[in-house]
C-alpha positions in Angstrom: 3.6 -19.3 -0.8 1.6 -22.2 -1.9 -1.2 -21.5 0.2 -1.7 -17.9 -1.2 -4.3 -17.5 -3.7 -2.9 -15.7 -6.7 -5.1 -14.0 -9.4 -4.0 -12.6 -12.6 -4.9 -9.6 -14.7 -3.1 -9.0 -18.0 -2.2 -5.5 -18.7 -1.8 -5.0 -22.5 0.5 -2.3 -23.5 2.5 -1.7 -26.6 5.9 -3.1 -26.7 8.2 -5.4 -24.6 10.8 -4.0 -22.1 13.7 -6.0 -23.2 15.0 -7.3 -26.6 13.9 -10.8 -25.5 10.1 -9.5 -25.5 10.1 -10.5 -21.7 6.7 -9.5 -20.0 7.2 -7.5 -16.8 5.7 -9.3 -14.0 3.9 -6.9 -11.5 2.5 -7.9 -8.1 0.0 -5.8 -6.0 -2.1 -6.4 -2.8 -5.6 -6.4 -3.8 -7.1 -6.1 -0.6 -6.4 -2.4 -0.1 -9.0 -0.2 -1.5 -9.1 2.5 -2.9 -5.5 1.6 -3.8 -6.4 -1.8 -5.0 -9.1 -4.2 -4.9 -10.3 -7.6 -6.4 -13.7 -7.7 -8.0 -15.9 -10.6 -8.2 -15.2 -11.1 -11.8 -11.4 -11.4 -11.0 -10.4 -8.0 -12.3 -8.1 -5.9 -10.2 -9.1 -2.1 -9.8 -7.9 0.9 -8.0 -5.2 3.5 -7.8 -2.3 1.2 -8.0 -3.7 -0.9 -10.9 -4.5 2.4 -12.8 -1.0 3.8 -12.1 0.4 0.5 -13.3 -1.6 0.7 -16.6 -0.4 4.2 -17.1 3.4 3.5 -16.5 3.3 0.5 -18.7 1.7 2.4 -21.5 4.1 5.4 -21.0 7.1 3.0 -20.9 5.9 0.8 -23.7 6.1 -2.3 -21.4 4.2 -5.4 -21.9 2.9 -6.0 -18.4 1.1 -8.7 -16.4 -0.4 -7.7 -12.9 -1.1 -10.4 -10.1 -2.5 -10.0 -6.8 -1.2 -11.6 -3.6 -1.3 -10.9 0.3 1.1 -8.1 1.1 3.3 -10.1 3.4 4.2 -12.4 0.6 5.2 -9.6 -1.8 8.9 -9.1 -0.9 9.8 -12.8 -0.6 8.1 -13.3 -3.9 10.5 -10.4 -5.4 13.5 -12.0 -3.7 12.5 -15.2 -5.2 12.4 -13.5 -8.6 8.7 -14.7 -9.0 7.9 -11.0 -10.0 10.0 -8.1 -11.4 8.2 -5.2 -9.6 5.7 -4.6 -6.9 3.3 -1.7 -7.1 1.5 -2.1 -4.0 1.5 1.1 -2.0 4.7 -0.1 -0.3 6.2 2.4 2.1 10.0 3.0 1.7 11.8 1.8 4.7 15.6 1.2 5.2 14.9 -2.4 6.3 13.1 -3.0 3.0 15.7 -1.2 1.0 18.2 -3.8 2.0 16.3 -6.4 0.1 14.6 -4.6 -2.9 15.5 -1.6 -4.8 13.0 1.3 -4.7 11.7 3.7 -7.4 11.1 7.4 -6.8 8.2 8.0 -4.4 4.9 8.0 -6.1 2.7 9.0 -3.2 2.8 10.0 0.5 0.3 9.5 3.3 0.5 9.8 7.0 -0.7 7.3 9.5 -3.8 7.6 11.8 -5.3 5.8 14.6 -9.1 4.9 14.4 -11.2 4.1 17.4 -14.5 4.9 18.9 -15.6 8.6 18.6 -14.5 10.6 21.7 -11.5 8.4 22.5 -8.9 10.7 24.0 -5.2 9.4 23.1 -2.3 10.2 25.6 0.6 7.9 26.7 -1.4 6.4 29.4 -4.0 5.2 27.0 -1.9 2.7 25.3 -1.3 0.4 28.2 -3.5 -2.7 27.7 -5.0 -1.7 24.5 -5.4 -4.0 21.6 -4.3 -2.2 18.2 -4.8 -3.8 14.9 -2.2 -3.3 12.1 -1.6 -4.9 8.5 1.1 -7.4 8.5 4.3 -6.3 7.1 3.2 -2.6 7.0 5.1 0.5 8.2 2.3 0.9 10.9 3.2 -2.7 12.1 6.8 -1.6 12.5 5.9 1.7 14.2 3.4 0.3 16.7 5.5 -2.6 17.7 8.6 0.0 18.3 6.6 2.6 20.2 3.4 1.2 21.5 4.0 -2.4 22.4 6.7 -1.1 25.1 3.9 0.9 26.6 1.6 -2.0 27.2 -0.3 -2.4 23.9 -1.0 -5.7 22.4 -0.3 -5.2 18.7 -2.6 -7.7 16.6 -1.4 -8.4 13.0 -3.8 -9.0 10.1 -3.2 -10.2 6.6 -6.2 -8.1 5.4 -6.9 -4.7 6.9 -10.6 -5.4 6.5 -10.2 -8.3 9.0 -9.1 -5.6 11.4 -12.2 -3.6 10.7 -14.5 -6.3 11.6 -12.6 -6.8 14.9 -12.8 -3.0 15.7 -16.4 -3.1 15.1 -16.9 -6.2 17.2 -15.2 -4.8 20.2 -12.1 -7.2 19.8 -9.7 -4.2 19.1 -9.6 -0.9 20.7 -8.0 0.9 17.7 -6.7 0.3 14.1 -3.6 1.9 13.0 -3.3 2.3 9.3 -2.7 4.7 6.2 -5.1 7.8 6.7 -6.6 7.5 3.2 -7.5 3.8 3.7 -9.1 4.4 7.0 -11.2 7.3 5.6 -12.2 5.8 2.2 -12.7 2.1 3.3 -14.1 2.5 6.8 -15.1 5.8 8.2 -17.1 6.7 5.1 -18.8 3.3 5.0 -21.9 2.4 7.2 -19.7 0.1 9.3 -17.7 3.1 10.2 -20.6 5.1 12.0 -19.4 5.9 15.6 -15.8 5.8 14.8 -13.2 8.4 14.1 -9.6 9.3 13.7 -8.3 9.9 17.1 -5.1 11.3 18.4 -2.5 13.1 16.3 -1.1 12.7 12.7 1.6 10.3 12.5 4.3 11.3 10.1 7.6 10.2 11.8 10.1 10.4 8.9 11.7 7.2 10.2 8.6 5.5 9.0 6.9 7.8 6.6 9.2 8.2 3.6 6.5 7.8 1.2 5.6 4.9 -1.0 7.4 3.5 -3.9 7.6 0.7 -6.4 9.9 -1.9 -5.4 12.0 -3.8 -8.0 14.3 -6.8 -7.6 17.7 -6.0 -6.4 20.0 -4.9 -9.2 17.3 -4.5 -11.8 18.4 -1.0 -12.7 17.1 -1.1 -16.1 13.5 -1.7 -15.0 13.9 0.9 -12.2 15.0 3.5 -14.7 12.4 2.8 -16.9 9.6 3.2 -14.3 11.1 6.3 -13.0 11.1 7.9 -16.4 7.5 6.8 -17.0 6.4 8.3 -13.6 8.0 11.6 -14.4 6.1 11.8 -17.5 2.8 10.8 -16.1 3.4 13.4 -13.1 4.1 16.0 -15.8 1.5 15.4 -18.5 -1.5 15.4 -16.3 -2.2 11.5 -16.3 -1.2 11.1 -12.7 -3.6 13.9 -11.5 -6.4 12.3 -13.6 -6.0 9.0 -11.9 -5.7 10.6 -8.4 -8.9 12.5 -9.0 -10.8 9.2 -9.4 -10.0 8.1 -5.9 -9.1 11.0 -3.9 -10.3 14.6 -3.3 -7.0 15.8 -2.2 -3.4 15.4 -3.4 -1.6 12.4 -2.1 1.7 13.4 -4.1 3.7 16.4 -3.0 3.3 18.4 -6.0 5.3 21.5 -5.9 
């Protein structure tokens, strides 16, 4: 953990969440735009930080947000270095053994990105190099489904490094959240000549939606976050934030 660069953004809200005036320590992955990114001035912006601010304000929590690599987030929660992660973390049974999840706050399928015209079938996977984000749902699914077919699953701490290897022909494909692929690669100049290929992947074993993760047993904070989430979903705040980053619903509104 000592080698990871940790940067801080203080979120100023009205009141503390406990009588002891304890600050809620929140962690995110700031290398995953449009959900979260680190700016040159050290500020953290994106969908997750905006949702964090809205939740803290609604729940009257005093919050502090820090950024670190995604694969270090759960160990940091287990070590009680943070109280909650708001980091586009997919709900999985394995993670639920070591953290407690809030209610879902968005749901996005997975997609493969490759050169335009790439035809995906079972035979295609043999010998192919596929990039995934370390500790992600896509890493778990790719290792379970495609490694047995002969694919080499290459793991990255930052998804942007996988993009560079894809454009540099060191990867055959990248497997990731569809929204990230669209907004941070396909819509950028570096994404020219690439496209989503193959089917939409939404196996419920891997795609249960994303949630906030709190330390095991922190029922009070989990309840406060769930109540605040329900409020911002109902009062229009969530949709206002969503509209800043996405042209479509990422929450399954009824």
